[in-house]
BATINU-604201 format. One record per residue (C-alpha): x, y, z; residue in three letters; chain. Coordinates in Angstrom, 1 decimal. Example, Ala and Ser with C-alpha at 12.3 -4.5 7.8 and 13.67 -1.06 7.14 Angstrom:
<mivos>
       u       v       w  residu  chaine
    12.3    -4.5     7.8     ALA       A
    13.7    -1.1     7.1     SER       A
</mivos>
This chain:
<mivos>
       u       v       w  residu  chaine
    67.8    -6.8  -105.9     MET       A
    70.3    -9.0  -104.3     GLU       A
    68.7   -12.0  -102.5     ASN       A
    69.1   -12.6   -98.8     SER       A
    70.5   -15.9   -97.6     LYS       A
    69.7   -18.2   -94.7     TRP       A
    72.6   -18.4   -92.3     SER       A
    72.1   -22.2   -91.8     SER       A
    69.8   -25.1   -92.6     ARG       A
    68.4   -24.9   -89.1     GLY       A
    67.5   -21.3   -89.5     THR       A
    65.5   -22.0   -92.7     PHE       A
    63.7   -24.9   -91.1     ILE       A
    62.8   -22.8   -88.0     LEU       A
    61.6   -19.9   -90.2     ALA       A
    59.5   -22.2   -92.4     ALA       A
    58.0   -23.9   -89.3     VAL       A
    57.3   -20.5   -87.8     GLY       A
    55.5   -19.5   -91.0     SER       A
    53.5   -22.7   -91.2     ALA       A
    52.7   -22.9   -87.5     VAL       A
    50.3   -20.1   -86.7     GLY       A
    47.0   -19.2   -85.2     LEU       A
    45.3   -21.8   -87.5     GLY       A
    47.1   -24.5   -85.6     ASN       A
    46.2   -23.1   -82.2     ALA       A
    42.5   -22.4   -82.7     TRP       A
    41.2   -23.4   -86.2     ARG       A
    42.5   -27.0   -86.0     PHE       A
    41.1   -27.8   -82.5     PRO       A
    37.8   -26.1   -83.4     GLY       A
    37.4   -28.2   -86.6     LEU       A
    38.5   -31.3   -84.7     CYS       A
    35.8   -30.7   -82.1     ALA       A
    33.1   -30.1   -84.7     LYS       A
    33.9   -33.1   -86.8     TYR       A
    34.3   -35.9   -84.4     GLY       A
    37.8   -35.5   -83.1     GLY       A
    39.6   -38.6   -84.2     GLY       A
    37.7   -38.8   -87.5     ALA       A
    38.9   -35.3   -88.5     PHE       A
    42.4   -36.1   -87.3     LEU       A
    42.6   -39.3   -89.4     THR       A
    41.7   -37.5   -92.6     ILE       A
    43.9   -34.5   -91.7     TYR       A
    47.0   -36.6   -91.2     ILE       A
    46.4   -38.6   -94.4     ALA       A
    46.0   -35.4   -96.4     ALA       A
    49.0   -33.8   -94.8     MET       A
    51.2   -36.7   -96.0     ILE       A
    49.6   -37.3   -99.4     ILE       A
    49.3   -33.7  -100.5     ILE       A
    50.9   -31.4   -98.0     GLY       A
    54.5   -32.6   -98.2     ILE       A
    54.7   -32.7  -102.0     PRO       A
    53.1   -29.2  -102.4     MET       A
    55.4   -27.7   -99.8     LEU       A
    58.5   -29.2  -101.4     ALA       A
    57.3   -28.0  -104.8     MET       A
    57.1   -24.3  -103.8     GLU       A
    60.4   -24.4  -101.9     ILE       A
    62.1   -26.1  -104.9     ALA       A
    60.7   -23.6  -107.4     ALA       A
    61.9   -20.7  -105.3     GLY       A
    65.4   -22.1  -105.0     ARG       A
    65.7   -23.2  -108.6     ALA       A
    64.7   -19.8  -110.0     MET       A
    66.3   -17.7  -107.2     ARG       A
    63.2   -15.6  -106.8     GLY       A
    60.0   -14.9  -104.9     ALA       A
    56.6   -16.3  -106.2     ALA       A
    56.2   -14.2  -109.4     PRO       A
    59.9   -14.5  -110.5     ALA       A
    59.9   -18.2  -109.6     ALA       A
    56.7   -18.9  -111.6     MET       A
    58.0   -16.8  -114.5     ARG       A
    61.3   -18.7  -114.4     GLY       A
    59.3   -22.0  -114.9     LEU       A
    57.4   -20.4  -117.7     ASN       A
    56.9   -16.7  -118.4     ARG       A
    53.1   -17.3  -118.8     LYS       A
    53.0   -18.5  -115.2     PHE       A
    54.0   -15.1  -113.7     GLU       A
    50.4   -13.8  -113.1     PRO       A
    49.8   -16.8  -110.8     ILE       A
    52.7   -15.7  -108.6     GLY       A
    51.4   -12.2  -108.5     TRP       A
    47.9   -13.4  -107.5     ALA       A
    49.5   -15.3  -104.6     ALA       A
    51.4   -12.2  -103.5     VAL       A
    48.4    -9.9  -103.7     THR       A
    46.2   -12.3  -101.8     ASN       A
    49.0   -12.6   -99.2     ALA       A
    49.1    -8.8   -98.9     PHE       A
    45.3    -8.7   -98.2     VAL       A
    45.8   -11.4   -95.6     VAL       A
    48.5    -9.4   -93.9     SER       A
    46.2    -6.4   -93.6     VAL       A
    43.5    -8.2   -91.5     TYR       A
    45.8   -10.8   -89.9     TYR       A
    47.6    -8.0   -88.1     ALA       A
    44.4    -7.0   -86.5     VAL       A
    43.8   -10.5   -85.3     ILE       A
    47.3   -10.4   -83.9     PHE       A
    46.4    -7.1   -82.2     ALA       A
    43.4    -8.8   -80.6     TRP       A
    45.6   -11.5   -79.2     VAL       A
    48.0    -8.9   -77.8     ILE       A
    45.0    -7.1   -76.3     LEU       A
    43.8   -10.3   -74.5     MET       A
    47.3   -11.0   -73.2     ALA       A
    47.6    -7.5   -71.8     LEU       A
    44.1    -7.8   -70.4     SER       A
    44.6   -11.2   -68.7     SER       A
    44.4    -9.5   -65.3     PHE       A
    40.6    -9.3   -65.9     LYS       A
    40.3   -13.0   -65.2     PHE       A
    40.9   -12.2   -61.6     PHE       A
    37.4   -10.9   -61.3     GLY       A
    35.5   -13.5   -63.3     VAL       A
    36.4   -16.7   -61.5     THR       A
    33.7   -19.2   -62.0     GLY       A
    31.7   -16.9   -64.3     ASP       A
    32.0   -18.4   -67.8     ALA       A
    29.6   -15.9   -69.3     LYS       A
    31.4   -12.8   -68.0     ALA       A
    34.8   -14.2   -69.2     ALA       A
    33.4   -14.9   -72.7     SER       A
    32.4   -11.3   -73.0     GLU       A
    35.8    -9.8   -72.1     ILE       A
    37.1    -9.7   -75.7     TRP       A
    33.9    -8.3   -77.2     SER       A
    33.8    -5.5   -74.6     GLY       A
    37.4    -4.5   -75.5     LEU       A
    37.0    -4.4   -79.3     ILE       A
    33.6    -2.7   -79.3     LYS       A
    32.3    -4.7   -82.2     SER       A
    28.8    -4.3   -83.5     THR       A
    28.9    -7.8   -84.9     GLY       A
    27.6    -6.4   -88.2     THR       A
    28.9    -4.3   -91.0     THR       A
    27.7    -1.1   -89.3     LYS       A
    29.8     1.0   -87.0     GLY       A
    32.6     2.4   -89.1     TYR       A
    32.7     5.6   -87.0     LEU       A
    33.3     3.8   -83.8     THR       A
    36.9     3.0   -83.0     VAL       A
    38.3     0.6   -80.4     SER       A
    41.3     2.6   -79.0     TYR       A
    42.7    -0.4   -77.1     PRO       A
    42.7    -2.4   -80.4     THR       A
    44.3     0.6   -82.2     LEU       A
    47.1     0.7   -79.6     ALA       A
    47.7    -3.0   -79.9     CYS       A
    47.7    -2.8   -83.7     LEU       A
    50.5    -0.3   -83.5     ALA       A
    52.4    -2.7   -81.3     ILE       A
    51.7    -5.6   -83.7     ALA       A
    53.0    -3.7   -86.8     TRP       A
    56.1    -2.5   -84.8     GLY       A
    56.9    -6.1   -83.9     LEU       A
    56.3    -7.3   -87.5     ILE       A
    58.6    -4.7   -89.0     TYR       A
    61.3    -5.4   -86.4     PHE       A
    61.3    -9.1   -87.4     CYS       A
    61.6    -8.6   -91.1     VAL       A
    63.5    -5.3   -91.4     ARG       A
    66.7    -7.0   -92.7     ASN       A
    65.1   -10.0   -94.5     GLY       A
    66.5   -13.4   -93.8     ALA       A
    69.1   -12.0   -91.4     ALA       A
    66.6   -10.6   -89.0     SER       A
    64.1   -13.4   -89.5     VAL       A
    66.8   -15.9   -88.7     GLY       A
    67.6   -14.2   -85.4     LYS       A
    63.9   -13.9   -84.3     VAL       A
    62.7   -17.4   -85.1     VAL       A
    65.2   -18.9   -82.7     LYS       A
    62.9   -17.6   -80.0     TYR       A
    59.4   -17.3   -81.5     THR       A
    59.3   -20.9   -82.7     VAL       A
    60.3   -22.5   -79.4     PHE       A
    58.3   -20.2   -77.0     LEU       A
    54.9   -21.3   -78.2     PRO       A
    56.0   -25.0   -77.9     MET       A
    57.0   -24.4   -74.3     ILE       A
    53.7   -22.6   -73.6     CYS       A
    51.6   -25.4   -75.2     LEU       A
    53.5   -28.1   -73.3     VAL       A
    52.8   -26.3   -70.0     ILE       A
    49.1   -26.0   -70.9     MET       A
    48.9   -29.6   -72.1     ALA       A
    50.5   -30.9   -68.9     VAL       A
    47.9   -28.9   -66.9     LYS       A
    45.1   -30.3   -69.1     GLY       A
    46.0   -34.0   -68.9     VAL       A
    46.3   -33.9   -65.1     THR       A
    42.7   -32.6   -64.8     MET       A
    39.8   -35.0   -63.9     PRO       A
    38.0   -36.0   -67.1     GLY       A
    40.9   -35.3   -69.4     SER       A
    41.1   -39.0   -70.4     ALA       A
    37.6   -38.6   -72.0     GLU       A
    39.0   -35.6   -73.9     GLY       A
    41.9   -37.6   -75.2     LEU       A
    39.7   -40.4   -76.2     ARG       A
    37.5   -38.0   -78.2     LYS       A
    40.5   -36.5   -79.9     LEU       A
    42.3   -39.7   -80.9     PHE       A
    39.7   -42.4   -81.4     ILE       A
    37.7   -41.9   -84.6     PRO       A
    33.9   -41.9   -84.5     ASP       A
    33.1   -43.8   -87.8     ALA       A
    29.8   -42.1   -88.2     SER       A
    31.5   -38.9   -89.1     PHE       A
    33.3   -40.3   -92.2     PHE       A
    30.1   -40.1   -94.2     ALA       A
    29.9   -36.4   -93.7     ASP       A
    31.3   -34.5   -96.8     ALA       A
    31.9   -31.4   -94.8     ASP       A
    34.4   -33.4   -92.7     LEU       A
    36.5   -34.3   -95.7     TRP       A
    36.4   -30.7   -97.0     ILE       A
    37.3   -29.2   -93.6     ALA       A
    40.2   -31.7   -92.9     ALA       A
    41.8   -31.5   -96.4     VAL       A
    41.3   -27.7   -96.5     GLY       A
    43.0   -27.3   -93.2     GLN       A
    46.2   -28.8   -94.7     VAL       A
    46.3   -26.1   -97.4     PHE       A
    45.6   -23.4   -94.9     TYR       A
    48.1   -24.7   -92.3     SER       A
    51.3   -25.1   -94.2     LEU       A
    51.5   -21.5   -95.7     SER       A
    51.4   -23.0   -99.2     ILE       A
    49.8   -20.9  -102.0     MET       A
    50.7   -17.8  -100.0     MET       A
    53.9   -16.8  -101.8     ALA       A
    55.9   -17.3   -98.6     VAL       A
    57.6   -20.6   -99.3     MET       A
    58.8   -19.4  -102.8     PHE       A
    60.6   -16.5  -101.1     ALA       A
    62.0   -18.7   -98.3     TYR       A
    63.1   -21.2  -100.9     GLY       A
    64.9   -18.5  -102.9     SER       A
    67.1   -17.8   -99.8     TYR       A
    68.4   -21.4   -99.7     LEU       A
    71.8   -22.4  -101.0     ASP       A
    72.1   -25.1  -103.7     SER       A
    73.2   -27.7  -101.2     GLY       A
    70.1   -27.8   -99.1     SER       A
    68.0   -31.0   -98.8     ASN       A
    64.5   -29.9   -99.8     ILE       A
    63.0   -33.4   -99.6     ALA       A
    64.0   -34.0   -96.0     ALA       A
    63.3   -30.4   -94.9     ASP       A
    59.8   -30.5   -96.3     ALA       A
    59.0   -33.5   -94.2     VAL       A
    60.5   -32.0   -91.1     ILE       A
    58.5   -28.8   -91.6     ILE       A
    55.2   -30.7   -92.2     THR       A
    55.6   -33.0   -89.3     LEU       A
    56.5   -30.0   -87.0     SER       A
    53.3   -28.3   -88.1     ASP       A
    51.3   -31.5   -87.5     LEU       A
    52.9   -31.8   -84.0     ALA       A
    51.8   -28.3   -83.0     VAL       A
    48.3   -28.9   -84.2     SER       A
    48.1   -32.1   -82.2     LEU       A
    49.5   -30.4   -79.1     LEU       A
    46.9   -27.6   -79.5     SER       A
    44.2   -30.2   -79.8     GLY       A
    45.3   -31.9   -76.6     ILE       A
    45.2   -28.5   -74.8     VAL       A
    41.7   -27.8   -76.0     LEU       A
    40.2   -31.2   -75.5     PHE       A
    41.7   -32.0   -72.1     THR       A
    41.0   -28.5   -70.7     THR       A
    37.4   -28.6   -72.0     MET       A
    36.6   -32.0   -70.5     TYR       A
    38.7   -31.2   -67.4     GLY       A
    36.4   -28.3   -66.6     THR       A
    33.3   -30.4   -67.2     GLY       A
    32.5   -29.1   -70.7     LEU       A
    31.9   -31.0   -73.9     SER       A
    33.3   -30.2   -77.3     VAL       A
    30.4   -31.7   -79.2     ASP       A
    28.5   -28.4   -79.8     ASN       A
    31.6   -26.2   -80.5     MET       A
    31.7   -23.9   -83.5     SER       A
    34.6   -24.4   -86.0     ALA       A
    35.3   -20.7   -85.9     SER       A
    38.8   -20.0   -84.8     GLY       A
    38.1   -16.6   -83.5     ILE       A
    35.1   -17.9   -81.5     GLY       A
    37.3   -20.6   -80.1     THR       A
    40.1   -18.2   -79.0     ALA       A
    38.2   -15.3   -77.8     PHE       A
    34.9   -16.7   -76.5     VAL       A
    35.3   -20.4   -75.8     ILE       A
    38.7   -20.4   -74.2     TYR       A
    38.0   -17.4   -71.9     PRO       A
    34.9   -19.2   -70.5     SER       A
    37.0   -22.3   -69.9     VAL       A
    39.9   -20.4   -68.3     ILE       A
    37.4   -18.7   -65.9     ALA       A
    36.3   -22.1   -64.6     THR       A
    39.8   -23.7   -64.7     LEU       A
    40.3   -23.4   -60.9     THR       A
    38.8   -21.5   -58.0     SER       A
    41.9   -19.3   -57.8     SER       A
    41.5   -16.0   -59.8     GLY       A
    45.3   -15.5   -59.7     ALA       A
    46.0   -18.9   -61.2     PHE       A
    43.4   -18.4   -63.9     ASN       A
    44.8   -15.0   -64.8     ALA       A
    48.3   -16.4   -65.1     VAL       A
    47.1   -19.2   -67.2     PHE       A
    45.2   -16.7   -69.5     ALA       A
    48.4   -14.7   -69.9     PHE       A
    50.4   -17.9   -70.8     VAL       A
    47.7   -18.9   -73.3     PHE       A
    47.5   -15.6   -75.1     TYR       A
    51.3   -15.0   -75.0     PHE       A
    51.6   -18.4   -76.7     CYS       A
    49.1   -17.2   -79.4     LEU       A
    51.2   -14.0   -79.8     CYS       A
    54.3   -15.9   -80.5     THR       A
    52.4   -18.1   -83.0     LEU       A
    50.8   -15.1   -84.7     ALA       A
    54.0   -13.1   -85.2     ILE       A
    55.9   -15.7   -87.2     ASP       A
    53.0   -16.1   -89.6     SER       A
    52.5   -12.4   -89.9     ALA       A
    56.1   -11.4   -90.7     PHE       A
    56.5   -14.4   -93.1     SER       A
    53.6   -13.1   -95.2     VAL       A
    55.1    -9.6   -95.3     ILE       A
    58.5   -11.1   -96.2     GLU       A
    56.9   -13.0   -99.2     GLY       A
    55.1    -9.8  -100.4     VAL       A
    58.1    -7.4   -99.9     ALA       A
    60.5    -9.8  -101.6     ALA       A
    58.3   -10.1  -104.7     ALA       A
    57.9    -6.3  -105.0     ILE       A
    61.6    -5.6  -104.4     ALA       A
    62.5    -8.0  -107.2     GLU       A
    59.9    -6.6  -109.6     ARG       A
    61.0    -3.0  -109.2     PHE       A
    64.7    -3.7  -108.5     ASN       A
    64.6    -2.0  -105.1     LYS       A
    66.3    -2.7  -101.8     PRO       A
    64.4    -5.3   -99.8     LEU       A
    64.6    -3.3   -96.7     LYS       A
    63.0    -0.3   -98.4     GLN       A
    60.2    -2.4   -99.8     MET       A
    59.6    -4.0   -96.5     THR       A
    59.2    -0.7   -94.8     ARG       A
    56.7     0.5   -97.5     ARG       A
    54.7    -2.7   -97.5     VAL       A
    54.3    -2.5   -93.7     CYS       A
    53.3     1.2   -93.9     ALA       A
    50.6     0.6   -96.6     VAL       A
    49.3    -2.6   -95.0     SER       A
    49.3    -0.9   -91.6     GLY       A
    47.3     2.0   -92.8     ALA       A
    44.7    -0.2   -94.5     LEU       A
    44.3    -2.4   -91.4     SER       A
    42.9     0.6   -89.5     LEU       A
    39.4     0.0   -90.9     ILE       A
    39.3    -3.3   -89.0     PHE       A
    39.7    -1.5   -85.7     THR       A
    36.2     0.0   -86.1     THR       A
    32.9    -1.3   -84.8     GLY       A
    32.4    -3.1   -88.1     ALA       A
    35.9    -4.5   -88.0     GLY       A
    35.0    -8.0   -86.8     LEU       A
    32.5    -8.5   -89.6     ALA       A
    34.9    -7.1   -92.2     LEU       A
    37.6    -9.5   -91.0     VAL       A
    35.2   -12.3   -91.3     ASP       A
    34.2   -11.4   -94.9     ILE       A
    37.7   -10.7   -96.1     THR       A
    39.1   -13.9   -94.5     ASP       A
    36.3   -15.9   -96.1     TYR       A
    37.0   -14.6   -99.6     TRP       A
    40.8   -14.8   -99.3     CYS       A
    40.7   -18.4   -98.1     ASN       A
    37.6   -19.9   -99.7     SER       A
    38.2   -18.4  -103.2     TYR       A
    41.4   -16.6  -103.8     ASN       A
    43.7   -19.1  -102.1     LEU       A
    42.0   -22.1  -103.7     ILE       A
    42.0   -20.6  -107.2     ILE       A
    45.7   -19.8  -106.8     VAL       A
    46.3   -23.4  -105.7     GLY       A
    44.4   -24.7  -108.7     ILE       A
    46.4   -22.6  -111.1     LEU       A
    49.7   -23.3  -109.4     GLU       A
    49.4   -27.1  -109.4     THR       A
    47.9   -27.2  -112.9     ALA       A
    50.7   -25.0  -114.3     ALA       A
    53.5   -27.0  -112.7     ILE       A
    51.8   -30.4  -112.9     GLY       A
    50.6   -30.2  -116.5     TRP       A
    52.5   -27.5  -118.3     PHE       A
    56.0   -27.8  -116.9     TYR       A
    58.6   -30.5  -116.9     LYS       A
    57.5   -31.9  -113.5     THR       A
    60.5   -34.3  -113.5     ASP       A
    62.9   -31.3  -113.5     LYS       A
    61.3   -29.9  -110.4     LEU       A
    61.3   -33.3  -108.7     LEU       A
    65.0   -33.5  -109.5     GLY       A
    65.5   -30.2  -107.7     GLU       A
    63.7   -31.5  -104.7     ILE       A
    65.7   -34.7  -104.5     ASN       A
    69.0   -33.2  -105.6     MET       A
    70.9   -33.4  -102.3     ASN       A
    69.1   -36.2  -100.5     THR       A
    70.9   -39.5   -99.8     ARG       A
    68.4   -41.6   -97.9     LYS       A
    65.0   -40.1   -98.2     PHE       A
    63.7   -39.2  -101.7     ARG       A
    60.2   -38.1  -102.6     ILE       A
    59.1   -40.9  -105.1     PRO       A
    58.0   -39.9  -108.6     LYS       A
    54.6   -41.6  -108.2     TRP       A
    53.9   -39.7  -104.9     TRP       A
    54.9   -36.3  -106.3     PHE       A
    53.0   -36.8  -109.6     TYR       A
    49.9   -38.1  -107.9     ALA       A
    49.8   -35.1  -105.6     ALA       A
    50.7   -32.3  -108.0     ILE       A
    49.0   -33.6  -111.2     LYS       A
    45.8   -35.2  -109.6     ALA       A
    45.1   -35.1  -105.9     ALA       A
    45.8   -31.4  -105.2     ALA       A
    44.1   -29.8  -108.3     PRO       A
    41.1   -32.1  -108.2     VAL       A
    40.6   -31.6  -104.5     THR       A
    40.9   -27.8  -104.9     LEU       A
    38.5   -27.7  -107.8     ILE       A
    36.0   -29.7  -105.7     GLY       A
    36.4   -27.2  -102.8     PHE       A
    35.9   -24.2  -105.2     LEU       A
    32.7   -25.7  -106.6     ILE       A
    31.4   -26.5  -103.2     TRP       A
    32.1   -23.0  -101.9     ASN       A
    30.6   -21.3  -105.0     VAL       A
    27.4   -23.4  -104.8     VAL       A
    27.1   -22.6  -101.0     SER       A
    27.6   -18.9  -101.7     LEU       A
    25.0   -18.6  -104.4     PHE       A
    22.5   -20.6  -102.3     LYS       A
    22.7   -17.5  -100.0     GLY       A
    22.3   -15.1  -102.9     GLY       A
    26.0   -14.4  -103.4     GLY       A
    26.2   -12.7  -100.0     ILE       A
    28.3   -14.2   -97.2     TYR       A
    27.3   -13.8   -93.6     GLY       A
    24.0   -13.2   -91.9     GLU       A
    23.5    -9.5   -91.2     GLY       A
    26.4    -8.5   -93.5     TYR       A
    25.4    -5.9   -96.1     SER       A
    25.7    -6.5   -99.9     PRO       A
    28.0    -3.5  -100.2     ALA       A
    30.5    -4.9   -97.7     SER       A
    30.5    -8.2   -99.6     ASN       A
    31.1    -6.5  -102.9     ILE       A
    33.9    -4.3  -101.6     ILE       A
    35.7    -6.7   -99.2     PHE       A
    34.8    -9.9  -101.2     GLY       A
    34.1    -9.6  -104.9     TRP       A
    36.3    -6.6  -105.6     LEU       A
    39.2    -7.9  -103.5     VAL       A
    39.1   -11.2  -105.5     THR       A
    39.0    -9.2  -108.8     ALA       A
    42.0    -7.2  -107.6     MET       A
    43.9   -10.3  -106.6     VAL       A
    43.7   -11.9  -110.0     PHE       A
    43.9    -8.6  -112.1     ALA       A
    47.2    -7.8  -110.3     SER       A
    49.0   -10.6  -112.1     GLY       A
    48.4    -9.1  -115.5     PHE       A
    49.1    -5.5  -114.2     ILE       A
    52.4    -6.3  -112.5     LEU       A
    53.8    -8.9  -114.8     LYS       A
    57.0    -8.0  -116.6     ARG       A
    56.9    -7.5  -120.4     LYS       A
    60.4    -8.9  -120.9     ASN       A
    63.2   -10.4  -118.9     LEU       A
    65.4    -7.4  -119.5     ASN       A
    63.3    -5.0  -117.3     GLU       A
    65.1    -6.3  -114.2     ILE       A
    68.8    -7.1  -114.2     LYS       A
</mivos>
């Protein structure tokens, strides 16, 4: 397979920013910020973003460029024993693409249903029930025979948009990101301006930016803040390896990694400003908010929008702007995950990228149908929990351990700093992050999550059946890590 190429440095940065900036920035970050003391969470998050996020992002991009391959080929290029790690990342990303497309469909559905806010002005409870009424969820793992046809229709739209964006690899992605990266920024700025001009918004800003020292003693705060860095930057998801492989040898990875990371941080902050100022501006507090991103987007925000003004028309327009913003955030992350998966498979079987992209979309789209049923919400919750709390973390541990301890780390650092003149990632910073901070932190997260899971008897989620946990949790994790040994190449001559 012949690799695609980015048309320019700016196109690569936009694509990488688009991949990193997603729904997690718009709803998971503000929700966690609200739950863990605003400024306290923000302080730890920014520190972790700089200490760990930048070096790990640069590491993946550099490995992809140096080895001219997606995650499996790049990891194999470093050391042939590392290839299964790359395949585990790809398979986990494929699973994420299956359920993430349904979340994208829910966002499209809410954007198309924004007219419903005309009739719920001032009725926060009715507004908070709009989404649940549309998706017909049972809230449990029962209801496989009930299908939400509006969700099904929006899922078809979602997959059509995803395929359109990645149909020609870097060429089509480069054309799309020029619009999809800037549109959510514009929408967020509009909503932030509205938020800060509302009475009570100053209290929201104080809550967001001034740390409450009492929260620093909470271990959950540290886990949530550092964990959000890993989830937010699209690292350990096979995406940045593929994007790095499309770079030319003259690109400045050190500087680009900083630009991408700071852009991701800026969008998170902007999303936090929107939530905190809007909540306090409508007389609500963030103190008792759930950290659930889905709850924030589809339950909390609708209730806030309904009480935003006394004008149903204005509230409906604001709802459309908000969910359209989420659509543009979701699509970048969705198609970047597909790109990482398709690129890896195309390389492995020496097939045209466009053909593999079409097939990956078709298979992933077919599998995503189960999440449109009455049990869909619970199944999304279970699959997302296992993919992020176990699979992603284990991939990160293996990736950083392999590169930090069993590869010539200096060589990869040289690749990162190869074309930089002013800013260089120092050796002490890179070594501290890749050899110590990242793997130790991830191991701590894994232990914490495993202990928490087994305290609940090995079953995640109240009201979720053991069978659903086994199928969508344990078996998915087993498949993710078995795939590395099933798909790895026996020798380098299999692909020419």
